[in-house]
N, CA, C and O atoms as a CHARMM CRD file, in Angstrom:
* protein
*
  280
    1    1 MET  N      0.82800  -1.19700   0.00000 PROA 1      0.00000
    2    1 MET  CA     0.00000   0.00000   0.00000 PROA 1      0.00000
    3    1 MET  C      0.86700   1.25300   0.00000 PROA 1      0.00000
    4    1 MET  O      0.64100   2.17100  -0.78800 PROA 1      0.00000
    5    2 LEU  N      1.85400   1.28700   0.88000 PROA 2      0.00000
    6    2 LEU  CA     2.75900   2.42900   0.95300 PROA 2      0.00000
    7    2 LEU  C      3.58800   2.53900  -0.32400 PROA 2      0.00000
    8    2 LEU  O      3.86400   3.63700  -0.80700 PROA 2      0.00000
    9    3 ALA  N      3.97500   1.40000  -0.85700 PROA 3      0.00000
   10    3 ALA  CA     4.75200   1.40000  -2.10300 PROA 3      0.00000
   11    3 ALA  C      3.91200   1.93500  -3.26400 PROA 3      0.00000
   12    3 ALA  O      4.43200   2.65400  -4.11900 PROA 3      0.00000
   13    4 ASP  N      2.64800   1.60200  -3.30500 PROA 4      0.00000
   14    4 ASP  CA     1.75300   2.11400  -4.35200 PROA 4      0.00000
   15    4 ASP  C      1.62300   3.63400  -4.26600 PROA 4      0.00000
   16    4 ASP  O      1.64800   4.32900  -5.28100 PROA 4      0.00000
   17    5 ARG  N      1.48400   4.12900  -3.05800 PROA 5      0.00000
   18    5 ARG  CA     1.36000   5.58000  -2.86100 PROA 5      0.00000
   19    5 ARG  C      2.66600   6.28300  -3.23700 PROA 5      0.00000
   20    5 ARG  O      2.64500   7.35000  -3.85000 PROA 5      0.00000
   21    6 ALA  N      3.79200   5.68700  -2.87100 PROA 6      0.00000
   22    6 ALA  CA     5.08900   6.26800  -3.22000 PROA 6      0.00000
   23    6 ALA  C      5.24800   6.31900  -4.74000 PROA 6      0.00000
   24    6 ALA  O      5.75100   7.30400  -5.28000 PROA 6      0.00000
   25    7 LEU  N      4.83000   5.28500  -5.41300 PROA 7      0.00000
   26    7 LEU  CA     4.90500   5.24300  -6.87200 PROA 7      0.00000
   27    7 LEU  C      3.97900   6.29400  -7.48300 PROA 7      0.00000
   28    7 LEU  O      4.35000   6.95900  -8.45000 PROA 7      0.00000
   29    8 ALA  N      2.79000   6.44500  -6.93000 PROA 8      0.00000
   30    8 ALA  CA     1.83900   7.43800  -7.42700 PROA 8      0.00000
   31    8 ALA  C      2.38300   8.85100  -7.23600 PROA 8      0.00000
   32    8 ALA  O      2.26900   9.68800  -8.13200 PROA 8      0.00000
   33    9 VAL  N      2.97300   9.11800  -6.07000 PROA 9      0.00000
   34    9 VAL  CA     3.53000  10.44600  -5.80200 PROA 9      0.00000
   35    9 VAL  C      4.70700  10.72500  -6.73500 PROA 9      0.00000
   36    9 VAL  O      4.88300  11.85400  -7.19400 PROA 9      0.00000
   37   10 ALA  N      5.50800   9.70700  -7.01600 PROA 10     0.00000
   38   10 ALA  CA     6.65800   9.87900  -7.90700 PROA 10     0.00000
   39   10 ALA  C      6.20500  10.21900  -9.32000 PROA 10     0.00000
   40   10 ALA  O      6.91400  10.92100 -10.04100 PROA 10     0.00000
   41   11 HSD  N      5.04400   9.73800  -9.72600 PROA 11     0.00000
   42   11 HSD  CA     4.55700   9.99600 -11.07700 PROA 11     0.00000
   43   11 HSD  C      3.75400  11.29000 -11.18900 PROA 11     0.00000
   44   11 HSD  O      3.47100  11.72000 -12.30700 PROA 11     0.00000
   45   12 GLU  N      3.38300  11.91700 -10.10300 PROA 12     0.00000
   46   12 GLU  CA     2.58700  13.14400 -10.16900 PROA 12     0.00000
   47   12 GLU  C      3.28000  14.25900 -10.94800 PROA 12     0.00000
   48   12 GLU  O      2.64200  14.87900 -11.79900 PROA 12     0.00000
   49   13 PRO  N      4.57500  14.54500 -10.69200 PROA 13     0.00000
   50   13 PRO  CA     5.21800  15.59700 -11.48300 PROA 13     0.00000
   51   13 PRO  C      5.23800  15.26900 -12.97600 PROA 13     0.00000
   52   13 PRO  O      5.08900  16.15700 -13.81500 PROA 13     0.00000
   53   14 LEU  N      5.42100  14.00400 -13.29400 PROA 14     0.00000
   54   14 LEU  CA     5.40900  13.58200 -14.68100 PROA 14     0.00000
   55   14 LEU  C      4.02700  13.79900 -15.29500 PROA 14     0.00000
   56   14 LEU  O      3.90900  14.27500 -16.42400 PROA 14     0.00000
   57   15 ALA  N      2.99300  13.44900 -14.54800 PROA 15     0.00000
   58   15 ALA  CA     1.62300  13.66500 -15.02800 PROA 15     0.00000
   59   15 ALA  C      1.35600  15.14800 -15.20100 PROA 15     0.00000
   60   15 ALA  O      0.71300  15.55600 -16.16900 PROA 15     0.00000
   61   16 ASP  N      1.84800  15.96900 -14.26000 PROA 16     0.00000
   62   16 ASP  CA     1.68600  17.42200 -14.38500 PROA 16     0.00000
   63   16 ASP  C      2.39900  17.95500 -15.62600 PROA 16     0.00000
   64   16 ASP  O      1.88700  18.82500 -16.33100 PROA 16     0.00000
   65   17 ALA  N      3.58000  17.41800 -15.87300 PROA 17     0.00000
   66   17 ALA  CA     4.33700  17.85000 -17.04900 PROA 17     0.00000
   67   17 ALA  C      3.59100  17.49700 -18.33300 PROA 17     0.00000
   68   17 ALA  O      3.49900  18.31800 -19.24600 PROA 17     0.00000
   69   18 PHE  N      3.05800  16.27600 -18.40500 PROA 18     0.00000
   70   18 PHE  CA     2.29600  15.88300 -19.58900 PROA 18     0.00000
   71   18 PHE  C      1.03900  16.72300 -19.73400 PROA 18     0.00000
   72   18 PHE  O      0.64400  17.07700 -20.84500 PROA 18     0.00000
   73   19 SER  N      0.42400  17.03500 -18.63000 PROA 19     0.00000
   74   19 SER  CA    -0.76700  17.87200 -18.65300 PROA 19     0.00000
   75   19 SER  C     -0.42300  19.26200 -19.19600 PROA 19     0.00000
   76   19 SER  O     -1.15900  19.81700 -20.01100 PROA 19     0.00000
   77   20 GLU  N      0.68500  19.80800 -18.74300 PROA 20     0.00000
   78   20 GLU  CA     1.13500  21.12100 -19.22200 PROA 20     0.00000
   79   20 GLU  C      1.47000  21.07500 -20.71000 PROA 20     0.00000
   80   20 GLU  O      1.16500  22.00800 -21.45300 PROA 20     0.00000
   81   21 ILE  N      2.09300  19.99100 -21.13200 PROA 21     0.00000
   82   21 ILE  CA     2.41300  19.84500 -22.55800 PROA 21     0.00000
   83   21 ILE  C      1.13100  19.79600 -23.38200 PROA 21     0.00000
   84   21 ILE  O      1.06400  20.39500 -24.45600 PROA 21     0.00000
   85   22 LYS  N      0.11700  19.09400 -22.89300 PROA 22     0.00000
   86   22 LYS  CA    -1.16300  19.03000 -23.60400 PROA 22     0.00000
   87   22 LYS  C     -1.77900  20.42000 -23.72500 PROA 22     0.00000
   88   22 LYS  O     -2.27600  20.79300 -24.78700 PROA 22     0.00000
   89   23 VAL  N     -1.74500  21.18200 -22.63700 PROA 23     0.00000
   90   23 VAL  CA    -2.31300  22.53000 -22.65800 PROA 23     0.00000
   91   23 VAL  C     -1.54400  23.40900 -23.63200 PROA 23     0.00000
   92   23 VAL  O     -2.14800  24.12000 -24.43600 PROA 23     0.00000
   93   24 GLN  N     -0.22200  23.36900 -23.56900 PROA 24     0.00000
   94   24 GLN  CA     0.59800  24.18300 -24.46600 PROA 24     0.00000
   95   24 GLN  C      0.38600  23.78000 -25.92400 PROA 24     0.00000
   96   24 GLN  O      0.38500  24.63200 -26.81300 PROA 24     0.00000
   97   25 THR  N      0.20700  22.48900 -26.16600 PROA 25     0.00000
   98   25 THR  CA    -0.03900  22.01900 -27.53000 PROA 25     0.00000
   99   25 THR  C     -1.37500  22.53800 -28.04400 PROA 25     0.00000
  100   25 THR  O     -1.47900  22.94700 -29.20000 PROA 25     0.00000
  101   26 ARG  N     -2.38800  22.52600 -27.20100 PROA 26     0.00000
  102   26 ARG  CA    -3.70100  23.06100 -27.60800 PROA 26     0.00000
  103   26 ARG  C     -3.60500  24.54700 -27.91100 PROA 26     0.00000
  104   26 ARG  O     -4.17600  25.02100 -28.89300 PROA 26     0.00000
  105   27 ILE  N     -2.88500  25.28400 -27.07100 PROA 27     0.00000
  106   27 ILE  CA    -2.71400  26.72500 -27.29900 PROA 27     0.00000
  107   27 ILE  C     -1.97600  26.95100 -28.61100 PROA 27     0.00000
  108   27 ILE  O     -2.36200  27.81400 -29.40100 PROA 27     0.00000
  109   28 TRP  N     -0.92200  26.18400 -28.84700 PROA 28     0.00000
  110   28 TRP  CA    -0.15900  26.32400 -30.07900 PROA 28     0.00000
  111   28 TRP  C     -1.03600  26.03900 -31.29200 PROA 28     0.00000
  112   28 TRP  O     -0.98600  26.76800 -32.28300 PROA 28     0.00000
  113   29 LYS  N     -1.84600  24.97100 -31.21300 PROA 29     0.00000
  114   29 LYS  CA    -2.74100  24.63700 -32.33000 PROA 29     0.00000
  115   29 LYS  C     -3.73600  25.76300 -32.58700 PROA 29     0.00000
  116   29 LYS  O     -4.00700  26.10200 -33.73900 PROA 29     0.00000
  117   30 LEU  N     -4.27800  26.34100 -31.52400 PROA 30     0.00000
  118   30 LEU  CA    -5.21100  27.45400 -31.69300 PROA 30     0.00000
  119   30 LEU  C     -4.52000  28.65400 -32.32600 PROA 30     0.00000
  120   30 LEU  O     -5.09700  29.32600 -33.18100 PROA 30     0.00000
  121   31 ASN  N     -3.29100  28.92300 -31.91200 PROA 31     0.00000
  122   31 ASN  CA    -2.54200  30.03500 -32.50400 PROA 31     0.00000
  123   31 ASN  C     -2.28500  29.79700 -33.98300 PROA 31     0.00000
  124   31 ASN  O     -2.40000  30.72000 -34.79000 PROA 31     0.00000
  125   32 VAL  N     -1.94200  28.57600 -34.34200 PROA 32     0.00000
  126   32 VAL  CA    -1.69800  28.24500 -35.74900 PROA 32     0.00000
  127   32 VAL  C     -2.98700  28.39000 -36.54900 PROA 32     0.00000
  128   32 VAL  O     -2.98500  28.96100 -37.64000 PROA 32     0.00000
  129   33 GLU  N     -4.08900  27.87200 -36.00800 PROA 33     0.00000
  130   33 GLU  CA    -5.37400  27.99300 -36.70400 PROA 33     0.00000
  131   33 GLU  C     -5.76500  29.45800 -36.86500 PROA 33     0.00000
  132   33 GLU  O     -6.26500  29.85100 -37.91900 PROA 33     0.00000
  133   34 SER  N     -5.54600  30.26000 -35.84200 PROA 34     0.00000
  134   34 SER  CA    -5.84800  31.68900 -35.92300 PROA 34     0.00000
  135   34 SER  C     -4.99900  32.36800 -36.99000 PROA 34     0.00000
  136   34 SER  O     -5.49700  33.20100 -37.74800 PROA 34     0.00000
  137   35 ALA  N     -3.73400  32.01500 -37.05000 PROA 35     0.00000
  138   35 ALA  CA    -2.84700  32.59700 -38.05800 PROA 35     0.00000
  139   35 ALA  C     -3.28900  32.22100 -39.45800 PROA 35     0.00000
  140   35 ALA  O     -3.24100  33.04900 -40.36700 PROA 35     0.00000
  141   36 ILE  N     -3.71700  30.98800 -39.64200 PROA 36     0.00000
  142   36 ILE  CA    -4.18200  30.53800 -40.95900 PROA 36     0.00000
  143   36 ILE  C     -5.44300  31.29900 -41.35900 PROA 36     0.00000
  144   36 ILE  O     -5.57200  31.72600 -42.50600 PROA 36     0.00000
  145   37 ILE  N     -6.36600  31.47000 -40.42500 PROA 37     0.00000
  146   37 ILE  CA    -7.60400  32.19200 -40.71000 PROA 37     0.00000
  147   37 ILE  C     -7.30900  33.65400 -41.03600 PROA 37     0.00000
  148   37 ILE  O     -7.85600  34.20200 -41.99400 PROA 37     0.00000
  149   38 CYS  N     -6.44200  34.28800 -40.23700 PROA 38     0.00000
  150   38 CYS  CA    -6.08400  35.68700 -40.49200 PROA 38     0.00000
  151   38 CYS  C     -5.42200  35.84900 -41.84900 PROA 38     0.00000
  152   38 CYS  O     -5.71000  36.79400 -42.58300 PROA 38     0.00000
  153   39 SER  N     -4.53500  34.92200 -42.17700 PROA 39     0.00000
  154   39 SER  CA    -3.85500  34.97400 -43.46800 PROA 39     0.00000
  155   39 SER  C     -4.85400  34.84900 -44.61700 PROA 39     0.00000
  156   39 SER  O     -4.76300  35.57300 -45.60800 PROA 39     0.00000
  157   40 ALA  N     -5.80100  33.93300 -44.47900 PROA 40     0.00000
  158   40 ALA  CA    -6.81300  33.75600 -45.52900 PROA 40     0.00000
  159   40 ALA  C     -7.68200  34.99700 -45.66800 PROA 40     0.00000
  160   40 ALA  O     -8.01100  35.40300 -46.78200 PROA 40     0.00000
  161   41 LEU  N     -8.05600  35.60600 -44.54100 PROA 41     0.00000
  162   41 LEU  CA    -8.87800  36.81200 -44.60000 PROA 41     0.00000
  163   41 LEU  C     -8.11600  37.97500 -45.22600 PROA 41     0.00000
  164   41 LEU  O     -8.68000  38.74100 -46.00800 PROA 41     0.00000
  165   42 MET  N     -6.83800  38.10800 -44.88500 PROA 42     0.00000
  166   42 MET  CA    -6.03400  39.17800 -45.47000 PROA 42     0.00000
  167   42 MET  C     -5.85900  38.96500 -46.96200 PROA 42     0.00000
  168   42 MET  O     -5.93100  39.91100 -47.74700 PROA 42     0.00000
  169   43 ARG  N     -5.62800  37.71900 -47.34900 PROA 43     0.00000
  170   43 ARG  CA    -5.47700  37.41500 -48.77000 PROA 43     0.00000
  171   43 ARG  C     -6.76600  37.74500 -49.51400 PROA 43     0.00000
  172   43 ARG  O     -6.73900  38.31600 -50.60400 PROA 43     0.00000
  173   44 ARG  N     -7.88500  37.38100 -48.91600 PROA 44     0.00000
  174   44 ARG  CA    -9.18100  37.65500 -49.54600 PROA 44     0.00000
  175   44 ARG  C     -9.41000  39.15700 -49.66700 PROA 44     0.00000
  176   44 ARG  O     -9.89100  39.64100 -50.69100 PROA 44     0.00000
  177   45 SER  N     -9.06200  39.88900 -48.60900 PROA 45     0.00000
  178   45 SER  CA    -9.21000  41.34100 -48.62500 PROA 45     0.00000
  179   45 SER  C     -8.32400  41.95900 -49.70200 PROA 45     0.00000
  180   45 SER  O     -8.75900  42.85700 -50.42300 PROA 45     0.00000
  181   46 ASN  N     -7.08600  41.48500 -49.81400 PROA 46     0.00000
  182   46 ASN  CA    -6.17400  42.00600 -50.83500 PROA 46     0.00000
  183   46 ASN  C     -6.67800  41.68400 -52.23100 PROA 46     0.00000
  184   46 ASN  O     -6.54400  42.50300 -53.13900 PROA 46     0.00000
  185   47 ASP  N     -7.25500  40.50300 -52.41600 PROA 47     0.00000
  186   47 ASP  CA    -7.81000  40.14200 -53.71900 PROA 47     0.00000
  187   47 ASP  C     -8.95600  41.07900 -54.08400 PROA 47     0.00000
  188   47 ASP  O     -9.07400  41.50500 -55.23300 PROA 47     0.00000
  189   48 LYS  N     -9.79900  41.40000 -53.10300 PROA 48     0.00000
  190   48 LYS  CA   -10.91100  42.32400 -53.36900 PROA 48     0.00000
  191   48 LYS  C    -10.38600  43.70700 -53.72300 PROA 48     0.00000
  192   48 LYS  O    -10.90600  44.35000 -54.63500 PROA 48     0.00000
  193   49 LYS  N     -9.34800  44.17700 -53.00500 PROA 49     0.00000
  194   49 LYS  CA    -8.76700  45.49300 -53.29900 PROA 49     0.00000
  195   49 LYS  C     -8.19700  45.51400 -54.70000 PROA 49     0.00000
  196   49 LYS  O     -8.37600  46.49100 -55.42700 PROA 49     0.00000
  197   50 ARG  N     -7.51300  44.45000 -55.09300 PROA 50     0.00000
  198   50 ARG  CA    -6.94400  44.38400 -56.43000 PROA 50     0.00000
  199   50 ARG  C     -8.03200  44.41100 -57.49500 PROA 50     0.00000
  200   50 ARG  O     -7.88600  45.07500 -58.52100 PROA 50     0.00000
  201   51 SER  N     -9.12100  43.69000 -57.25000 PROA 51     0.00000
  202   51 SER  CA   -10.17500  43.64900 -58.26400 PROA 51     0.00000
  203   51 SER  C    -10.86200  45.00300 -58.38100 PROA 51     0.00000
  204   51 SER  O    -11.25400  45.39500 -59.47900 PROA 51     0.00000
  205   52 VAL  N    -11.01700  45.72700 -57.27000 PROA 52     0.00000
  206   52 VAL  CA   -11.60300  47.07000 -57.32500 PROA 52     0.00000
  207   52 VAL  C    -10.66700  48.00100 -58.07100 PROA 52     0.00000
  208   52 VAL  O    -11.11200  48.80200 -58.89300 PROA 52     0.00000
  209   53 PHE  N     -9.36700  47.90300 -57.79200 PROA 53     0.00000
  210   53 PHE  CA    -8.39600  48.75200 -58.48000 PROA 53     0.00000
  211   53 PHE  C     -8.38900  48.45400 -59.96500 PROA 53     0.00000
  212   53 PHE  O     -8.33100  49.37700 -60.77700 PROA 53     0.00000
  213   54 ARG  N     -8.44600  47.18200 -60.33600 PROA 54     0.00000
  214   54 ARG  CA    -8.44700  46.81900 -61.75200 PROA 54     0.00000
  215   54 ARG  C     -9.67900  47.36500 -62.45700 PROA 54     0.00000
  216   54 ARG  O     -9.58900  47.88600 -63.56900 PROA 54     0.00000
  217   55 SER  N    -10.83300  47.24300 -61.80200 PROA 55     0.00000
  218   55 SER  CA   -12.05400  47.71300 -62.46100 PROA 55     0.00000
  219   55 SER  C    -12.07300  49.23100 -62.55200 PROA 55     0.00000
  220   55 SER  O    -12.57900  49.77400 -63.53400 PROA 55     0.00000
  221   56 SER  N    -11.53300  49.93600 -61.55100 PROA 56     0.00000
  222   56 SER  CA   -11.53400  51.39300 -61.61700 PROA 56     0.00000
  223   56 SER  C    -10.46800  51.89200 -62.58500 PROA 56     0.00000
  224   56 SER  O    -10.68600  52.89400 -63.26600 PROA 56     0.00000
  225   57 SER  N     -9.32700  51.22200 -62.66300 PROA 57     0.00000
  226   57 SER  CA    -8.28000  51.66400 -63.58400 PROA 57     0.00000
  227   57 SER  C     -8.65100  51.34100 -65.01900 PROA 57     0.00000
  228   57 SER  O     -8.13600  51.97200 -65.94200 PROA 57     0.00000
  229   58 ALA  N     -9.51900  50.38600 -65.22500 PROA 58     0.00000
  230   58 ALA  CA    -9.93900  50.04700 -66.58300 PROA 58     0.00000
  231   58 ALA  C    -10.78000  51.16500 -67.18900 PROA 58     0.00000
  232   58 ALA  O    -10.84200  51.28900 -68.41300 PROA 58     0.00000
  233   59 SER  N    -11.42400  51.97700 -66.36500 PROA 59     0.00000
  234   59 SER  CA   -12.25500  53.05000 -66.89300 PROA 59     0.00000
  235   59 SER  C    -11.44800  54.30100 -67.21500 PROA 59     0.00000
  236   59 SER  O    -11.96700  55.22800 -67.83900 PROA 59     0.00000
  237   60 LEU  N    -10.18800  54.33900 -66.80000 PROA 60     0.00000
  238   60 LEU  CA    -9.35000  55.49200 -67.10300 PROA 60     0.00000
  239   60 LEU  C     -8.82200  55.39300 -68.52400 PROA 60     0.00000
  240   60 LEU  O     -8.52300  54.29600 -68.99600 PROA 60     0.00000
  241   61 PRO  N     -8.70100  56.52500 -69.21600 PROA 61     0.00000
  242   61 PRO  CA    -8.08500  56.50400 -70.53700 PROA 61     0.00000
  243   61 PRO  C     -6.59100  56.16700 -70.41000 PROA 61     0.00000
  244   61 PRO  O     -6.05000  56.13000 -69.30500 PROA 61     0.00000
  245   62 ILE  N     -5.95600  55.93200 -71.50900 PROA 62     0.00000
  246   62 ILE  CA    -4.54900  55.52700 -71.49500 PROA 62     0.00000
  247   62 ILE  C     -3.66900  56.58300 -70.83800 PROA 62     0.00000
  248   62 ILE  O     -2.70300  56.23800 -70.15900 PROA 62     0.00000
  249   63 SER  N     -3.98000  57.85000 -71.02300 PROA 63     0.00000
  250   63 SER  CA    -3.15200  58.91600 -70.44300 PROA 63     0.00000
  251   63 SER  C     -3.24600  58.91800 -68.92000 PROA 63     0.00000
  252   63 SER  O     -2.38400  59.49600 -68.25700 PROA 63     0.00000
  253   64 GLY  N     -4.24800  58.30100 -68.36500 PROA 64     0.00000
  254   64 GLY  CA    -4.39400  58.24100 -66.91100 PROA 64     0.00000
  255   64 GLY  C     -5.24000  59.36700 -66.35900 PROA 64     0.00000
  256   64 GLY  O     -5.46400  59.42200 -65.15000 PROA 64     0.00000
  257   65 VAL  N     -5.71100  60.25900 -67.19400 PROA 65     0.00000
  258   65 VAL  CA    -6.53700  61.37600 -66.73900 PROA 65     0.00000
  259   65 VAL  C     -7.97100  61.11400 -67.18100 PROA 65     0.00000
  260   65 VAL  O     -8.22100  60.89800 -68.36700 PROA 65     0.00000
  261   66 PRO  N     -8.90300  61.12900 -66.25500 PROA 66     0.00000
  262   66 PRO  CA   -10.29400  60.90800 -66.64900 PROA 66     0.00000
  263   66 PRO  C    -10.77300  61.98100 -67.63200 PROA 66     0.00000
  264   66 PRO  O    -10.28800  63.11200 -67.60600 PROA 66     0.00000
  265   67 ALA  N    -11.70800  61.62900 -68.47900 PROA 67     0.00000
  266   67 ALA  CA   -12.21000  62.52800 -69.51000 PROA 67     0.00000
  267   67 ALA  C    -12.84300  63.77100 -68.89400 PROA 67     0.00000
  268   67 ALA  O    -12.77000  64.83900 -69.50100 PROA 67     0.00000
  269   68 LYS  N    -13.45500  63.68100 -67.72600 PROA 68     0.00000
  270   68 LYS  CA   -14.11100  64.82400 -67.09500 PROA 68     0.00000
  271   68 LYS  C    -13.11600  65.91200 -66.70400 PROA 68     0.00000
  272   68 LYS  O    -13.48400  67.08500 -66.65000 PROA 68     0.00000
  273   69 MET  N    -11.87100  65.54800 -66.43200 PROA 69     0.00000
  274   69 MET  CA   -10.88400  66.52200 -65.98200 PROA 69     0.00000
  275   69 MET  C    -10.22000  67.25300 -67.13900 PROA 69     0.00000
  276   69 MET  O     -9.53600  68.24900 -66.90400 PROA 69     0.00000
  277   70 LYS  N    -10.39000  66.80100 -68.37400 PROA 70     0.00000
  278   70 LYS  CA    -9.75500  67.44700 -69.55200 PROA 70     0.00000
  279   70 LYS  C    -10.48900  68.68200 -69.95600 PROA 70     0.00000
  280   70 LYS  O    -10.09900  69.34600 -70.91600 PROA 70     0.00000
């Protein structure tokens, strides 16, 4: 009985360490997922900005000055 308790106490720090590793791994995974989502949103936003710029620049004459300003 005493030997079982001694063995259990000896393994507690190890169990705590594994528990901490699990928590840190979950946090790391969440950070990675957040970074992936942010990157995708930024890419999508940049794609939208590019498409707006392309459509607005397509209406400009070759000289770059709108006809109304001439």
